[in-house]
N, C-alpha and C positions, 0 to 999 in steps of 0.2 A: 273291335272297331276297325274299319278300313282306313288305310292310309290315304291322306288327301292326294288327289291327282290320279288315283287308281280307280278304274271303272269296275264296279262290282256287277257280276251277272248272277241273276237269280236262278237257282237250281229248279228245273221243272218238277212239279209234284207228280208222283206216279198216278196214272189214271185208275180209277176204281172199276172193278169188273163185277158185273151182276152175279149174284149168288147162284142163279139158275144155270149160268154158263160155266161155273167151276166144275171140274170133274169130281166124282165121288171118290173118297178115300177108300182104301182096302178094308178098313175096319167097318165102314158103313156097308160095304158090299157083303161082308161076312154076316153082319147083323141081319141083312135082308134075306139070307139063305137059311132056310130051315131044314128039318129032317127029311121033309118030303120035297126038297128042292130038286130041280133038274140037274144041277151040277153034281151033287152028291159028294160023299166023302172021298170018292176015288180021285177027284181032281183037286182036292185041297192042297196037296203039295206043290202043284204047279202055280197056285195062286199066291203062295207065300213069298214076301220080299219083292214083289213086283210093283212098279209104279204104274199108276193109271195113266191113260193118255192125257187126261187133264193135268195131272202132275207134270207130265213131260212137257206139255205146252207151257205150263206155269214156269217150269225150270228154264225153258228156252226164253220165255218172256223175261224172267229175272236176269238171265245172262245178257239179253238185249238191253234191258234197262240198265244193268251195271256198266256195259260198254258205253252206252249213251251217256250215262252219268259221268263215267271216267273221262270221256272226251270233253264233255262240258266242263268238268272240273279242271282238266288239263288246260283247256282254252282259257278258262278263268284265271288259273295260276299263271299262265304265260303272260296274260294281259297285266295281271298284278305285278309280276316280276319285272316286266318291261317298264311299267309305270314307276315301280319302286326304284329300279335302276336309274331311270331318268331323274326321278325326284332326288335320290341320294347324290347323283352326279351334280345336279343343280345346287343342292344344299352344300355339297363339298366345295364347289366352286365359289358359292356365295360366302361360305365360312372362310375360305382361303383369302378371298378378296377383303372380307372384313378384318381378318388378321393382318393382312398386308397394310390396309388402311390404318389399323390401330398401331402397327409398327411405325408407319409414317408419322402419325400424330406423336407417337412416343419419341421418334427421332427429332421432331420439331421442338418438343419440350426439352429433350436432352440438349439439343443445340442451343436453345435459348439460355438454359442455366449454364451451359458450358461457356457461352459467350459472356454472360454476366460474371462468371467466375474469372474468366481470362481478363476481362476489363478490371475487375477488382484486384487481381494479382498485379496487373500493370500499374494501377493507381497506387497500390501499397508499395510497390517497388520504387515508384517515382517519389512517393511521400517519404519513404525511408531514406532515399538519396538526399532529398532536401533537408530532412532532419539531421542526416550525417554531416551535411555542410554547416548547419547551425551548431552542431556539436563541435566541429572543428573550430568554428569561431569562438565558442566558449573556451576551448582548450587554449587557443591563441591569446584570448583576452586574459585568461588566468595566468598564463606565462608572462604576459605583458605587465601584469600588476606586480611582478617580482621587482622590476626596476624601480617603480615609484616607492615601493616598500623599502627597498635598500637605500634609496635616496633619502627618504624621510628618517629612517633609522640612523643613517650616517650623519645627517644634519644635526639630529639630536645629540649624537655622541660627540661630534665636533664642537658643538656649542657648550658641552660640559667642560671643555678646556678653556673656556673664558675665565678671566681672573676677576676677583672682587674689585670694585663694586659692580662690574658689568655682568656678573653671574646672577642675572635677574630673570624671574619668570615673566618675560615680556610678552607682547602680542605675538611675536614670531614663535615663541615657545608654545604658546597655547594653540596656535594654528597648526604647528607641526604635529602636536599631539593629536589634534582633531584629524589631521591628514592620515597619520599612522592608524588611528582607530577606524577611520573610514575605509582604508585599504584592507584592513583585517576583516571588517564586516563584508566588504565586497567579495573578498576571496572566499569566505564561507558561503555567501549566496551563490557564487559561480560554481563552487564545488557541489552544492546541493542541486542546483539546476543541471549540472553536468551528469550527476547520478540519475536524475529524473529522465534526462534525454537518453541515457544508455538503457534504462529500464523500458522506456517507450519504444526504442528501436528494437529491443528484444521481443516486446509484445507484437510489434509490427511483423517481425520475421516469423514469430510463432503462428500468427493468424494467416500470414502469407503461405506458410507451409501447410496449414490446414486446408486453405483454399486450393493449393496446388495438388494436394492429395485428392481432394474432391474433384478437381478439374481432371486429374489423371484418370480417376474412376469414370468420370463422364465420357472422356475420350474413348476409353476401352469399351464402355457400354455402347457408345454411339457406333463404334466400329462393329461390335457384335450385332446390334440391331440392324445396322445397314447391311451386313452380310446376310442376316436372316430375312430382311426384306427383299433381297435379290433371289432367294430360293424360289423355284417354281417346280411344276411337275416334270419338267424336262431336265432338271438339275441332276448331275451325275454323282454329286457328293452328298447325297442325303441317304439316310438309312433309318432303321427302326431303333427307337430308344424308349421302350415301354415304361421304364422307371422315371422318365423325365416328366411325367404328367403330374406327379404329386407336388404339393407346395412345400417349400423349405420352411422349417420352423422359424428360422431367423430372417425370413423375407420381410421386407417393409411394405407398407401400403403406399399408394400414390400420395396420400396426404402427408405421411411421415417422411416420404422421400423428398417431396417439395419443401417441407418444413425444415429438414436437415440442411439443405443447401441455402434456404432463405436465412436460417439462423446463422450459418457461417458467414454469409455476405453481410448480415446485419452487424455481427460482432466485428467483422473487418471494417465496415463503414464507421462503426463507433470508435475503433482504435485509430482509424485514419483521421476522423474529426479531432480526437484527442491529440494526435500528433500535430495536426495543423494548428490547433490552439497553442500547443507547447512551442511551436516555431514562432508564432506571433509573440508569445510571452518572452522567449529568448531574445527576440529582436528588440523588444521594448526594454528588457533588462540591460542588454549590452548598450543600447542607446543612452539610457539613464546613467549607467555606470561610467561610460566615457565622459558624459557631460559633467557628472558630479566630480570625477577625479580632476578633469581639466579646470573646473571652476575652483575647486579647493587648491589646485596647484597655482592658479592665478592669484588667489587670495594670499597664499603663503609668499609668493614672489612679491606681491605688493607690500606685505608686511616686512619682508626682508629689505626691500628698497627704502621703505619709510624708516626702518631702523637704521640702515646704513647712512641715510641722510642725517638722522638725529646724531649718530655717532660722529659723522664728519663735522657737523655743526658744533657739537660739543668739543671735539678735538681742536677745531679752529679757535673756539673761545678760550680753551685751556692754553693753547699756544699763545694767544694774544695776552692772556693774563700772565703767562710765564715770561713773556717778553717784558711786560711792565714790571713784574717782580724782579727780573734780572736788572732792569734799569734802576729800579728802586734800591736793589742791593748795592749796585755801584754807587748811587747817590748816598746811601746810608754809610757805606764804607768811607766815602769822602767826608761825610758829616762827622763820623767818629774820628777820623784823622784830624779834622778841623777842631773838634772838641778837645782832643788830646793836645793839639798845638795851643789852643786857647788856655788850657790848664797850665801847660808849660810856660806860656807867656805870662801867666800870673805869678810865676815863681820869682822873677826879678823884682817886680813892684813889691811883692811880699817881703823879699829880702831887704829891700831898701827901707820899707816902712818899719819892719821889725828891727833893723840895724839902727835906724834913727831912734826908735824907742829905747833900744838897748843902750845906745850911747848916751841918751838924755837921762837915762836912769842913774848915771854917774854925776849928775849935777849936784853941787855941794849945797848942803843945808837948805836954806829957804828958797834957794834957786830951783829946788826940786818942786816946781810949781805946776799945777794942772792948768796950764795956760791954754790959749786957743790952739797953739801949735800941737800941744800934747793931745788935746781932745781930737784935733783933726787927724793926727797920726793914728790914734786909737780907732777912730771912726774908719780911717782908711784900711787899717788891718782887719777890722771886723767886716768891712764891705768886701775886701779881697777874700777873706775866709768864706763869707757867704757865697761869693761868686764862684770860688773854687768848688765849694760844696755843691752849688747848683750845677756847675759844669760837670762835676763828677757824677751827680745824680742823672743828669741828662745823658752823660756818657754811658752810664749803666743801662739807662732806658734805651738808648740808641743801639747798644750792643745786644740787648735782649730783642729789640725790634729786628736787628740784623739776623740774630739766630732764628727768630720766627720766620723771617723772610727766607732764610736758607731752608728751613723745614718746609715752608710753603713751596719753595722752588723744587725741592725733592719730591714733595707730594704731587706737584703739578707734572713734573717729568715722569713720575711713576704712573700717574693717571693717564697722561698722554700715551705712554707705552701700552697701558691696558687698552686704551681706545684703539690704538693701532692694531693691537692683537685681535680685538673684537672685530674691527673692520676687516682684517685679513681673514678671520674665520668666516664671517658672514658673507663677505663679497668674493674673496678668492677661493675659499673652500666650498661653502654651502651653495652660493648662487651659481658658481661655475659648475658644480656638480648637477644642479637642477636644470642646466641646459640639456642634459641627456634625458629629460622627462619625455616619455612616449607621446606621440601625437594622438589626436582623438580617434583617427582611423585604426591605429594599432590597438588602442584600448578597446575599440569596438570589435576587435577580432578579424578585421579585414586584411591585416598584413601579418 
């Protein structure tokens, strides 16, 4: 089949020669000579291996024909060679242009994915920086919780030094226990979140490294294809590489090539989204943690203030009652002294009455009469005896009352001292220590 673009010339068919015009062969001449021919046997040797004129003309004709056919064939081959050279030159130029165009398209694709990878790397780097800032806030917030935990623990330990009956599980105690438990739970939450942030940052760095390796390969490939695209027939740095035509076994297809980078970007986007969600979660956690701690701190402070007011009020009441008891003790002591004086004052009338009765017991005979005077004296002695007994009983009761008042005074003084100690612990120790409680911004990790 002829190549397209090459003009094919039809070889001229040899012209037929009539049989009558062809010369007779030597064998035919010999057959026509007989024994009585004019040639005779004497000329037979001169006729052997000789060409007939017809054969000679035929030979010349064949040579003409061969030369003519050779010229025609040469002209035909030259035309075909010229057409083939032009065709192959055109095809080579078109193929080179197609390859250059394909390299250009490849450069565009490579540049597109390289740009996408570079953008993803920058976004991942920025996202990792933002997450690192949130991680720093978590670390600061975790460190900041040590102060509230120390304050709550110190408050509980200080309040253990309260004395009975003030060593009570009051509202302050319950709120302090809730505060300590809340701080421990918050610390565990912050530690878990901090570990999650560290893991996410490592994932971000890993996927950034994967994208960077892919981006580096794309840059190298882009430079290679750009250099290849600049080659032309006048380039001086080109040479033969016969073995470069074969495909590498590990070579990827355009589909797998694009899918590889697409998957890398997709995974990086997924980690970037997870990192952004984690940052939002950290922000919400720190906001809630700071609010919860400050709210519980305010609750404990209110409980302390209320408890201190109750202690102050109770101390004032105890001091008021102590004042009354002291006054009553003084009055009771005066009363006891008066009772003793009253009993002593009854000694003289008793002596007088008993002396009268004694002296009248010496009246003689019938004069020893139970007269009105005798009955009156006896009644007087009995009345004095009863009065003295009543006074002594009242004295005993007053002395017991005085002892009770003394005991009450001691109890009141001891209880007032306990209240003062409790007020000192709650107000001077605990509440003063709680003034060091971190502010909300510090608990949120901003400081």
